C-alpha positions as CSV (number, residue, x, y, z in Angstrom):
1,M,-7.8,-23.9,-4.0
2,S,-4.5,-23.2,-2.2
3,Q,-4.4,-23.2,1.6
4,A,-5.1,-19.8,3.1
5,M,-2.1,-18.0,4.6
6,I,-4.2,-16.8,7.6
7,S,-7.4,-18.6,8.7
8,F,-9.8,-17.7,11.5
9,D,-12.0,-20.7,12.5
10,R,-14.9,-19.7,14.8
11,V,-12.7,-17.3,16.8
12,S,-14.1,-15.3,19.7
13,K,-12.6,-12.9,22.2
14,R,-14.2,-11.9,25.5
15,F,-12.5,-9.4,27.8
16,S,-13.1,-9.7,31.5
17,G,-15.6,-7.3,33.0
18,T,-17.6,-7.0,29.7
19,T,-20.8,-8.7,28.8
20,D,-20.5,-8.6,25.0
21,A,-17.8,-10.3,23.1
22,A,-15.3,-8.1,21.3
23,V,-15.1,-10.7,18.6
24,E,-17.9,-13.4,18.2
25,N,-17.5,-16.7,16.3
26,L,-15.4,-15.2,13.5
27,S,-14.4,-17.3,10.5
28,L,-12.3,-15.8,7.8
29,D,-9.7,-16.9,5.3
30,I,-6.9,-14.6,3.9
31,E,-5.1,-15.9,0.9
32,R,-1.3,-15.8,0.4
33,G,0.0,-12.6,-1.1
34,E,-3.1,-10.5,-0.8
35,T,-3.9,-7.3,1.2
36,V,-7.0,-7.6,3.2
37,V,-8.3,-4.5,5.0
38,L,-10.5,-4.7,8.1
39,V,-12.8,-1.7,8.3
40,G,-15.8,-0.8,10.4
41,P,-17.1,1.5,13.1
42,S,-15.2,2.2,16.3
43,G,-15.5,-0.7,18.7
44,C,-16.4,-3.3,16.0
45,G,-13.4,-5.5,16.9
46,K,-11.2,-4.9,13.9
47,T,-8.0,-4.1,15.9
48,T,-8.7,-7.0,18.3
49,T,-9.1,-9.3,15.4
50,M,-5.7,-8.3,13.9
51,K,-3.9,-8.5,17.2
52,M,-5.0,-12.0,17.8
53,I,-3.0,-13.1,14.7
54,N,0.4,-12.4,16.5
55,R,-1.1,-13.0,20.0
56,L,-0.8,-9.5,21.2
57,I,-4.3,-10.4,22.3
58,E,-5.1,-14.0,23.1
59,P,-8.2,-15.5,21.6
60,S,-10.8,-16.9,24.0
61,D,-12.1,-19.6,21.6
62,G,-11.5,-21.0,18.2
63,R,-8.3,-21.4,16.1
64,I,-6.1,-19.0,14.1
65,M,-3.8,-20.6,11.6
66,V,-0.9,-18.8,10.0
67,D,0.7,-20.7,7.1
68,G,-0.9,-23.9,8.3
69,T,0.2,-23.7,12.0
70,D,-2.0,-22.9,15.0
71,V,-0.7,-19.7,16.5
72,L,-1.5,-21.0,20.0
73,E,0.9,-23.8,19.5
74,Q,3.8,-21.4,18.9
75,D,6.0,-19.5,21.2
76,P,4.5,-16.0,21.1
77,V,7.8,-14.2,21.0
78,R,9.0,-16.3,18.1
79,L,5.7,-15.9,16.4
80,R,5.9,-12.1,16.6
81,R,9.4,-12.0,15.2
82,G,8.1,-13.8,12.1
83,I,5.3,-11.3,11.5
84,G,5.9,-7.7,10.5
85,Y,4.0,-5.2,12.6
86,V,3.4,-1.5,11.8
87,I,1.4,0.8,14.0
88,Q,0.2,4.4,13.7
89,S,2.6,5.8,16.3
90,I,5.4,3.9,14.5
91,G,7.2,2.9,17.7
92,L,10.8,3.5,16.6
93,M,13.3,3.4,19.5
94,P,14.4,7.1,19.9
95,H,17.9,6.2,21.2
96,R,18.8,4.1,18.2
97,T,19.7,5.2,14.8
98,V,17.6,4.5,11.7
99,A,19.9,1.6,10.8
100,E,19.7,0.2,14.3
101,N,16.0,0.4,14.3
102,I,15.7,-1.4,11.0
103,A,18.1,-4.1,12.2
104,T,16.1,-4.8,15.4
105,V,14.4,-8.1,14.4
106,P,17.2,-9.5,12.2
107,K,19.6,-9.1,15.2
108,L,17.1,-10.8,17.5
109,I,16.8,-13.9,15.2
110,G,20.6,-14.2,14.8
111,W,21.4,-12.8,11.4
112,D,25.1,-12.0,10.9
113,E,26.2,-8.4,10.4
114,S,27.0,-8.7,6.7
115,K,23.5,-10.0,6.0
116,I,21.9,-7.3,8.1
117,K,23.9,-4.6,6.4
118,S,22.9,-5.9,3.0
119,R,19.2,-6.1,4.0
120,I,19.2,-2.5,5.3
121,H,20.7,-1.1,2.2
122,A,18.2,-3.1,0.1
123,L,15.3,-1.6,2.1
124,V,16.8,1.9,1.8
125,E,16.6,1.5,-2.0
126,V,13.1,0.0,-1.9
127,F,11.7,2.8,0.2
128,E,13.7,5.5,-1.5
129,L,15.3,6.6,1.7
130,D,18.5,8.7,1.7
131,A,21.5,6.4,2.7
132,N,22.7,9.4,4.8
133,M,19.6,9.0,6.9
134,L,20.8,5.7,8.4
135,S,23.0,7.3,11.0
136,R,20.4,9.7,12.1
137,Y,17.9,9.3,15.0
138,P,14.1,9.1,14.7
139,G,13.6,12.6,16.2
140,E,15.6,14.1,13.3
141,L,13.2,12.7,10.7
142,S,9.9,14.0,9.3
143,G,6.7,12.1,10.0
144,G,6.7,10.6,6.6
145,Q,10.3,9.5,6.9
146,R,9.7,7.9,10.3
147,Q,6.7,6.0,8.9
148,R,8.7,4.7,6.0
149,V,11.4,3.6,8.4
150,G,8.8,1.9,10.5
151,V,7.5,-0.1,7.5
152,A,11.1,-0.9,6.5
153,R,11.8,-2.2,10.0
154,A,8.7,-4.4,9.8
155,L,10.0,-5.9,6.6
156,A,13.6,-6.3,7.7
157,A,13.5,-10.0,8.4
158,D,11.4,-10.6,5.2
159,P,8.3,-11.9,7.0
160,P,5.6,-13.5,4.9
161,V,2.9,-11.8,6.9
162,M,2.5,-8.1,7.8
163,L,0.0,-6.6,10.3
164,M,-0.6,-2.8,9.8
165,D,-2.8,-0.9,12.3
166,E,-3.7,2.5,11.0
167,P,-0.2,2.8,9.6
168,F,-0.6,6.1,7.9
169,G,-3.0,7.8,10.2
170,A,-0.5,10.0,12.0
171,V,0.8,11.9,8.9
172,D,-0.8,14.8,7.0
173,P,-3.1,14.0,4.0
174,I,-0.5,14.8,1.3
175,V,2.2,12.6,2.9
176,R,-0.4,9.9,3.6
177,E,-1.4,9.7,0.0
178,R,2.3,9.5,-1.1
179,L,3.0,6.7,1.4
180,Q,-0.1,4.8,0.3
181,D,1.0,5.0,-3.3
182,Q,4.5,4.0,-2.5
183,F,3.4,1.0,-0.4
184,R,1.1,-0.2,-3.1
185,D,4.0,-0.2,-5.5
186,I,6.2,-2.1,-3.1
187,Q,3.4,-4.6,-2.4
188,K,3.1,-5.3,-6.2
189,R,6.7,-6.5,-6.1
190,L,6.9,-8.2,-2.7
191,R,3.4,-9.8,-2.5
192,K,3.3,-10.1,1.2
193,T,0.2,-11.3,3.0
194,I,-1.1,-8.1,4.7
195,V,-3.8,-7.5,7.2
196,F,-4.5,-3.8,7.3
197,V,-6.7,-2.0,9.8
198,T,-8.2,1.4,9.1
199,H,-11.4,3.4,9.9
200,D,-11.2,5.2,6.6
201,I,-13.3,3.5,3.8
202,D,-11.5,5.5,1.1
203,E,-8.1,4.2,2.3
204,A,-9.6,0.7,2.4
205,I,-10.8,1.0,-1.2
206,K,-7.4,2.2,-2.3
207,M,-5.2,-0.3,-0.5
208,A,-7.2,-3.6,-0.5
209,D,-7.4,-6.6,-2.7
210,R,-10.4,-7.5,-0.5
211,I,-12.2,-5.6,2.2
212,V,-13.8,-7.0,5.3
213,I,-16.6,-4.7,6.6
214,L,-17.2,-5.5,10.2
215,N,-20.1,-4.7,12.5
216,K,-20.1,-4.9,16.3
217,G,-18.6,-8.1,17.6
218,A,-16.6,-8.5,14.4
219,V,-19.6,-9.8,12.5
220,I,-18.8,-9.8,8.8
221,E,-21.3,-7.7,6.9
222,Q,-19.4,-8.2,3.6
223,Y,-16.1,-9.7,2.5
224,D,-15.3,-8.9,-1.1
225,S,-13.2,-6.8,-3.6
226,P,-13.6,-3.0,-3.3
227,A,-15.2,-2.9,-6.7
228,E,-17.8,-5.5,-5.8
229,I,-18.6,-3.8,-2.5
230,L,-19.1,-0.5,-4.2
231,R,-21.2,-2.1,-7.0
232,N,-23.3,-4.4,-4.8
233,P,-23.4,-3.6,-1.1
234,A,-24.6,-6.7,0.8
235,S,-26.7,-4.8,3.3
236,D,-28.0,-1.4,4.3
237,F,-25.2,-1.3,6.9
238,V,-22.6,-1.6,4.1
239,S,-24.4,1.0,2.0
240,R,-24.4,3.5,4.9
241,F,-20.8,2.7,5.8
242,V,-19.5,3.1,2.3
243,G,-21.4,6.3,1.8
244,A,-23.6,8.0,-0.7
245,E,-20.9,8.6,-3.3
246,R,-20.4,5.0,-4.3
247,G,-20.2,5.9,-8.0
248,L,-17.5,8.4,-7.4
249,K,-15.5,6.1,-5.1
250,R,-15.6,3.4,-7.9
251,L,-13.7,5.8,-10.2
252,A,-10.7,5.5,-7.9
253,L,-10.6,1.7,-8.9
254,V,-10.8,2.2,-12.6
255,K,-7.7,3.0,-14.6
256,V,-7.8,5.1,-17.8
257,S,-6.4,2.1,-19.6
258,D,-9.5,0.1,-18.6
259,I,-11.9,2.1,-20.8
260,D,-12.0,3.4,-24.3
261,V,-10.9,7.1,-24.7
262,E,-12.2,9.5,-27.4
263,D,-10.0,10.5,-30.3
264,G,-10.8,14.1,-29.9
265,P,-9.9,17.0,-32.2
266,V,-6.2,16.4,-33.2
267,V,-3.9,18.4,-35.5
268,R,-0.3,18.1,-36.5
269,M,2.2,20.9,-36.4
270,S,2.5,20.7,-40.1
271,D,-1.2,21.1,-40.7
272,S,-2.5,24.4,-42.3
273,R,-4.6,26.9,-40.5
274,E,-7.6,25.9,-42.7
275,T,-7.1,22.2,-41.8
276,A,-7.0,23.0,-38.1
277,L,-10.2,25.1,-38.2
278,Q,-11.9,22.4,-40.2
279,V,-11.0,19.8,-37.5
280,M,-12.5,22.0,-34.8
281,E,-15.6,22.5,-36.8
282,D,-16.0,18.7,-37.5
283,C,-15.6,17.9,-33.8
284,A,-17.8,20.8,-32.7
285,T,-15.0,22.1,-30.4
286,P,-13.4,25.6,-30.3
287,W,-9.9,24.0,-29.7
288,A,-7.7,21.1,-30.9
289,T,-4.9,19.0,-29.6
290,V,-1.5,19.6,-31.2
291,V,1.0,16.8,-31.8
292,D,4.2,16.5,-33.7
293,A,5.0,14.2,-36.6
294,D,5.8,11.3,-34.1
295,G,2.5,11.8,-32.3
296,R,4.0,13.5,-29.2
297,L,1.8,15.9,-27.4
298,H,2.6,19.6,-27.6
299,G,-0.5,21.2,-26.2
300,W,-3.7,22.8,-27.5
301,I,-4.7,25.7,-29.6
302,D,-8.0,27.5,-30.3
303,A,-9.3,29.3,-33.3
304,A,-8.3,32.8,-32.1
305,M,-4.7,31.7,-31.7
306,L,-4.6,30.8,-35.4
307,S,-5.5,34.3,-36.5
308,G,-2.8,35.4,-39.0
309,A,-1.0,32.0,-38.8
310,S,-0.1,30.0,-41.9
311,N,0.1,26.7,-40.1
312,V,-0.3,25.1,-36.7
313,G,3.5,24.9,-36.0
314,S,3.8,28.7,-36.1
315,V,1.6,29.0,-33.0
316,A,2.8,28.4,-29.5
317,A,0.5,25.7,-28.2
318,R,-0.8,26.0,-24.6
319,K,-0.1,23.2,-22.2
320,F,-3.0,21.1,-21.0
321,S,-3.8,21.6,-17.3
322,A,-5.6,18.3,-17.2
323,Y,-3.1,15.6,-18.1
324,V,-3.4,11.9,-17.2
325,T,-1.7,8.6,-18.2
326,A,-3.1,5.1,-18.8
327,E,-2.2,4.3,-15.2
328,S,-4.1,7.2,-13.8
329,S,-7.5,6.5,-12.1
330,L,-10.7,8.0,-13.5
331,R,-11.1,9.8,-10.2
332,N,-7.8,11.6,-10.9
333,A,-9.0,12.3,-14.4
334,L,-12.2,13.8,-13.1
335,D,-10.4,16.0,-10.7
336,S,-8.3,17.3,-13.6
337,I,-11.3,17.8,-15.9
338,V,-13.2,20.0,-13.5
339,T,-10.3,22.5,-13.3
340,S,-9.5,22.5,-17.1
341,R,-10.5,25.3,-19.5
342,T,-11.1,22.7,-22.2
343,Q,-13.3,20.6,-19.9
344,V,-11.4,17.4,-20.9
345,A,-8.4,15.5,-19.7
346,V,-5.8,14.6,-22.3
347,V,-4.4,11.1,-22.2
348,A,-0.8,10.4,-23.1
349,D,1.6,7.5,-22.5
350,E,4.9,7.6,-20.5
351,N,6.7,8.9,-23.5
352,D,4.2,11.8,-24.0
353,H,2.6,10.2,-27.1
354,Y,-1.0,11.3,-27.4
355,R,-3.7,8.7,-26.8
356,G,-6.9,10.6,-26.7
357,I,-9.2,12.6,-24.4
358,L,-11.5,11.9,-21.6
359,S,-14.6,14.0,-21.2
360,L,-17.1,14.4,-18.3
361,E,-19.7,12.6,-20.4
362,R,-17.4,9.6,-20.9
363,I,-16.6,9.3,-17.2
364,S,-20.2,9.7,-16.2
365,K,-20.9,6.4,-18.0
366,E,-18.6,4.7,-15.6
367,I,-20.3,6.3,-12.6
368,I,-23.7,5.0,-13.5
369,S,-22.7,1.6,-15.0
């Protein structure tokens, strides 16, 4: 097995004036390139644990190794410049432009101007930021834009390790979900080693390769993949923390491509009215999906719409309100199904070719499995 990128070896932290340790005898390995999320109730020591990695908080006992080197044997300033750090309040310097903020660490470690400029423009592309934004100041940006700039700044010097403390907690739910999705896509490409702190178990499930569920004193209750934690909670504490809707939460981890979809009632635009009605009867549904000769999705029709029509193509098919792709999660599919008149979600690929349907019955099998 390869050497862990971050390793805690019997680490403890005791603050003066307190009787109980904030972190007690913690041992934990985080592998290179994975995202590990620390989650637990308030006061469990998750933020203290993370801040000991870059020595914003000094451990009282034990060793913390980053890429094979003890953090206590390194200059703390140099150590921090080599580790990306993102916090909820972002911490951009208001008197500096976006470009100047992103360039902060590269300048401190002595990069030349051409290399810094190249890196800034690369990050603008990665985070889908408007290049015109570089000359603006943080106060002129939206909350979501500031958060993206904050993450870009943390990545500016291309650190192998990133620490993220409630990074998306200060934005509204819609922006938060968009930032989460964007960051997951970026992480698939960059494969940084990330330690991510949140109080939100749903965010942990979405973002993590592995989750550490901590109890008071940073006692590890379970350290495993999100799917395994939802499938087999290690203790009553974990079960209560994850919540009663474990089956529904698991749906967020399963892609449509991971399961078999149903063929459903399908007709082509060239099919006759009689053929379409027979398909509906055979499938015991009052509607059918309409595709063209190449299998591209056009919508759906019902029996009433075929009244007086000679063939399917002479009817204006209705668009499906519940539409998902192979990359969609089953939770997204379920959300779509419950608002659909047909009570199914149609599945199509990125080129709009029909792949099948998902029903409530099919998804329910995944909930109880």
